MARFITOR-715542 format. One record per residue (C-alpha): x, y, z; residue in one letter. Coordinates in Angstrom, 2 decimals, padded with zeros to 5 digits. Example, Ala and Ser with C-alpha at 12.3 -4.5 7.8 and 13.67 -1.06 7.14 Angstrom:
<pts>
{x = 012.30 | y = -004.50 | z = 007.80 | rest = A}
{x = 013.67 | y = -001.06 | z = 007.14 | rest = S}
</pts>
This chain:
<pts>
{x = 024.13 | y = 016.27 | z = 014.93 | rest = M}
{x = 023.18 | y = 013.03 | z = 013.74 | rest = D}
{x = 024.54 | y = 011.78 | z = 010.10 | rest = R}
{x = 021.80 | y = 010.74 | z = 007.78 | rest = V}
{x = 022.78 | y = 007.50 | z = 006.16 | rest = P}
{x = 021.66 | y = 007.23 | z = 002.27 | rest = M}
{x = 022.58 | y = 005.89 | z = -000.91 | rest = T}
{x = 024.03 | y = 007.65 | z = -003.73 | rest = P}
{x = 020.70 | y = 007.44 | z = -005.41 | rest = G}
{x = 018.98 | y = 008.53 | z = -002.25 | rest = G}
{x = 020.88 | y = 011.64 | z = -001.96 | rest = L}
{x = 020.52 | y = 012.62 | z = -005.59 | rest = L}
{x = 016.84 | y = 012.23 | z = -005.25 | rest = T}
{x = 016.78 | y = 014.60 | z = -002.54 | rest = L}
{x = 019.09 | y = 017.10 | z = -004.39 | rest = Q}
{x = 016.93 | y = 017.10 | z = -007.49 | rest = E}
{x = 014.14 | y = 017.80 | z = -005.26 | rest = E}
{x = 015.77 | y = 020.52 | z = -003.23 | rest = L}
{x = 016.49 | y = 022.15 | z = -007.13 | rest = K}
{x = 013.03 | y = 021.72 | z = -008.28 | rest = R}
{x = 011.84 | y = 023.40 | z = -005.13 | rest = L}
{x = 014.27 | y = 026.21 | z = -005.37 | rest = K}
{x = 014.35 | y = 026.78 | z = -009.02 | rest = G}
{x = 010.55 | y = 026.25 | z = -009.95 | rest = D}
{x = 008.22 | y = 025.99 | z = -007.14 | rest = D}
{x = 009.31 | y = 028.88 | z = -005.18 | rest = R}
{x = 009.52 | y = 031.27 | z = -007.94 | rest = P}
{x = 005.92 | y = 030.10 | z = -008.81 | rest = T}
{x = 004.14 | y = 030.57 | z = -005.63 | rest = V}
{x = 005.89 | y = 033.90 | z = -005.30 | rest = I}
{x = 004.16 | y = 035.06 | z = -008.58 | rest = R}
{x = 001.10 | y = 033.56 | z = -007.37 | rest = A}
{x = 001.21 | y = 035.57 | z = -004.19 | rest = I}
{x = 001.69 | y = 038.85 | z = -006.02 | rest = A}
{x = -000.85 | y = 038.38 | z = -008.22 | rest = E}
{x = -003.45 | y = 037.22 | z = -005.50 | rest = A}
{x = -002.44 | y = 040.74 | z = -003.69 | rest = R}
{x = -003.32 | y = 042.86 | z = -006.77 | rest = E}
{x = -007.16 | y = 041.25 | z = -006.56 | rest = H}
{x = -007.40 | y = 043.52 | z = -003.17 | rest = G}
{x = -008.49 | y = 042.81 | z = 000.21 | rest = D}
{x = -006.28 | y = 039.89 | z = 001.35 | rest = L}
{x = -008.44 | y = 038.87 | z = 004.65 | rest = S}
{x = -011.15 | y = 037.29 | z = 001.95 | rest = E}
{x = -008.63 | y = 036.62 | z = -000.72 | rest = N}
{x = -008.79 | y = 032.47 | z = -000.94 | rest = A}
{x = -006.21 | y = 032.48 | z = -003.54 | rest = E}
{x = -003.56 | y = 034.83 | z = -001.45 | rest = Y}
{x = -004.20 | y = 032.38 | z = 001.60 | rest = H}
{x = -003.99 | y = 029.41 | z = -000.49 | rest = A}
{x = -000.64 | y = 030.73 | z = -002.09 | rest = A}
{x = 000.96 | y = 031.59 | z = 001.37 | rest = K}
{x = -000.14 | y = 028.23 | z = 002.55 | rest = E}
{x = 001.71 | y = 026.36 | z = -000.34 | rest = K}
{x = 004.62 | y = 028.89 | z = 000.20 | rest = Q}
{x = 004.90 | y = 027.77 | z = 003.59 | rest = S}
{x = 004.99 | y = 024.09 | z = 002.88 | rest = F}
{x = 007.83 | y = 024.98 | z = 000.15 | rest = I}
{x = 009.99 | y = 026.68 | z = 002.42 | rest = E}
{x = 009.72 | y = 023.89 | z = 005.13 | rest = G}
{x = 010.42 | y = 021.29 | z = 002.92 | rest = R}
{x = 013.24 | y = 023.12 | z = 001.37 | rest = I}
{x = 014.84 | y = 023.71 | z = 005.06 | rest = A}
{x = 014.04 | y = 019.89 | z = 005.38 | rest = E}
{x = 016.03 | y = 018.99 | z = 002.53 | rest = L}
{x = 018.82 | y = 021.11 | z = 003.17 | rest = E}
{x = 019.52 | y = 019.89 | z = 006.43 | rest = D}
{x = 019.20 | y = 016.09 | z = 005.35 | rest = K}
{x = 021.69 | y = 016.49 | z = 002.33 | rest = T}
{x = 023.98 | y = 018.88 | z = 004.53 | rest = S}
{x = 024.12 | y = 015.66 | z = 007.41 | rest = R}
{x = 024.16 | y = 013.26 | z = 004.55 | rest = A}
{x = 026.37 | y = 010.14 | z = 005.24 | rest = H}
{x = 026.75 | y = 008.63 | z = 001.68 | rest = V}
{x = 027.16 | y = 004.67 | z = 001.62 | rest = I}
{x = 027.70 | y = 002.91 | z = -001.77 | rest = D}
{x = 026.35 | y = -000.48 | z = -001.85 | rest = P}
{x = 028.10 | y = -001.34 | z = -004.78 | rest = S}
{x = 031.61 | y = -000.69 | z = -003.29 | rest = T}
{x = 030.91 | y = -003.19 | z = -000.21 | rest = M}
{x = 031.08 | y = -006.98 | z = -000.09 | rest = S}
{x = 030.56 | y = -009.58 | z = 002.66 | rest = G}
{x = 027.88 | y = -012.08 | z = 003.91 | rest = D}
{x = 026.71 | y = -009.81 | z = 006.84 | rest = T}
{x = 023.51 | y = -007.42 | z = 006.55 | rest = V}
{x = 024.66 | y = -003.90 | z = 006.53 | rest = R}
{x = 023.34 | y = -000.78 | z = 005.49 | rest = F}
{x = 022.78 | y = -000.99 | z = 001.79 | rest = G}
{x = 022.55 | y = -004.69 | z = 001.48 | rest = A}
{x = 019.93 | y = -006.54 | z = -000.77 | rest = T}
{x = 018.52 | y = -009.45 | z = 001.29 | rest = V}
{x = 016.31 | y = -012.14 | z = 000.10 | rest = K}
{x = 013.93 | y = -013.73 | z = 002.88 | rest = V}
{x = 011.73 | y = -016.10 | z = 003.08 | rest = V}
{x = 008.51 | y = -016.15 | z = 005.36 | rest = D}
{x = 008.68 | y = -019.28 | z = 007.47 | rest = E}
{x = 004.83 | y = -019.75 | z = 007.76 | rest = E}
{x = 003.80 | y = -018.78 | z = 004.20 | rest = S}
{x = 007.07 | y = -019.94 | z = 002.18 | rest = D}
{x = 006.76 | y = -016.67 | z = 000.75 | rest = E}
{x = 009.98 | y = -015.13 | z = -000.66 | rest = E}
{x = 010.52 | y = -011.41 | z = -000.69 | rest = T}
{x = 013.98 | y = -009.23 | z = -001.41 | rest = E}
{x = 014.20 | y = -005.78 | z = 000.31 | rest = Y}
{x = 017.31 | y = -003.38 | z = -000.06 | rest = Q}
{x = 017.94 | y = -001.75 | z = 003.05 | rest = I}
{x = 018.35 | y = 002.01 | z = 002.77 | rest = V}
{x = 018.04 | y = 005.27 | z = 004.26 | rest = G}
{x = 014.41 | y = 006.57 | z = 005.40 | rest = A}
{x = 014.16 | y = 009.32 | z = 002.88 | rest = E}
{x = 014.60 | y = 006.97 | z = 000.27 | rest = E}
{x = 012.41 | y = 003.77 | z = 001.42 | rest = S}
{x = 009.85 | y = 002.62 | z = -000.65 | rest = D}
{x = 007.94 | y = -000.95 | z = 000.08 | rest = I}
{x = 006.53 | y = -000.92 | z = -003.18 | rest = A}
{x = 009.82 | y = -001.04 | z = -004.78 | rest = I}
{x = 011.43 | y = -003.54 | z = -001.95 | rest = G}
{x = 013.41 | y = -000.27 | z = -000.44 | rest = R}
{x = 013.02 | y = -000.55 | z = 003.23 | rest = I}
{x = 014.09 | y = 001.86 | z = 005.69 | rest = S}
{x = 017.28 | y = 000.90 | z = 008.20 | rest = I}
{x = 014.71 | y = 002.04 | z = 011.06 | rest = T}
{x = 012.19 | y = -000.50 | z = 010.09 | rest = S}
{x = 011.56 | y = -003.29 | z = 012.21 | rest = P}
{x = 012.47 | y = -005.79 | z = 009.72 | rest = I}
{x = 015.67 | y = -004.16 | z = 008.82 | rest = A}
{x = 016.70 | y = -003.77 | z = 012.38 | rest = R}
{x = 016.12 | y = -007.75 | z = 012.84 | rest = A}
{x = 018.39 | y = -008.53 | z = 009.90 | rest = M}
{x = 021.28 | y = -006.14 | z = 010.83 | rest = I}
{x = 024.14 | y = -008.12 | z = 011.61 | rest = G}
{x = 022.84 | y = -011.65 | z = 010.55 | rest = K}
{x = 023.90 | y = -013.56 | z = 007.75 | rest = S}
{x = 022.51 | y = -016.33 | z = 005.22 | rest = K}
{x = 020.90 | y = -018.94 | z = 006.74 | rest = G}
{x = 020.12 | y = -017.14 | z = 009.87 | rest = D}
{x = 016.40 | y = -016.73 | z = 011.38 | rest = Q}
{x = 014.82 | y = -013.46 | z = 012.32 | rest = I}
{x = 011.82 | y = -012.59 | z = 014.17 | rest = E}
{x = 009.98 | y = -009.53 | z = 013.50 | rest = V}
{x = 007.36 | y = -008.04 | z = 015.46 | rest = Q}
{x = 004.43 | y = -007.04 | z = 013.38 | rest = A}
{x = 001.12 | y = -005.51 | z = 014.66 | rest = P}
{x = -000.77 | y = -009.11 | z = 013.90 | rest = A}
{x = 001.92 | y = -010.59 | z = 016.00 | rest = G}
{x = 005.58 | y = -012.19 | z = 015.48 | rest = A}
{x = 006.66 | y = -012.80 | z = 012.04 | rest = R}
{x = 009.84 | y = -015.38 | z = 011.17 | rest = Y}
{x = 011.86 | y = -015.40 | z = 008.27 | rest = Y}
{x = 015.10 | y = -017.03 | z = 007.14 | rest = E}
{x = 017.79 | y = -015.13 | z = 005.21 | rest = I}
{x = 018.48 | y = -016.77 | z = 001.80 | rest = L}
{x = 020.66 | y = -014.36 | z = 000.39 | rest = E}
{x = 022.89 | y = -011.09 | z = 001.22 | rest = V}
{x = 024.21 | y = -009.19 | z = -001.36 | rest = G}
{x = 025.48 | y = -005.80 | z = -002.37 | rest = Y}
{x = 024.90 | y = -003.90 | z = -005.63 | rest = R}
</pts>
């Protein structure tokens, strides 16, 4: 069983989703199935089939979240320091071609969200940054070809 790296906030988000699914969504869909059964012939009952499909999705997501939270390896970036990029680091880079600066935090796959600058540890740019320090240059293979960045800052918050 592989451990799943995540920040404390990422674990909390998964736990909250799990609580909502078990406490609100699961009982709601069970009631919807019971109500749809009362309408008679299940073979032609679209409400019943939709509710069963939703129940299947909810149960699958619950199983997935229970698995990930049980295997969570929580790493708190605020307790870390140093100049080397590791999980949890907040890294400012500059694109050497466009001079555009971007800041990323390296997080677990479940908590990544590029819109807010959180990238998965498994993403190509994060993998290229791991082990590097301020001033190092990295090459990232992108669909449009290789991109080159320079690491401007490394921090942990």
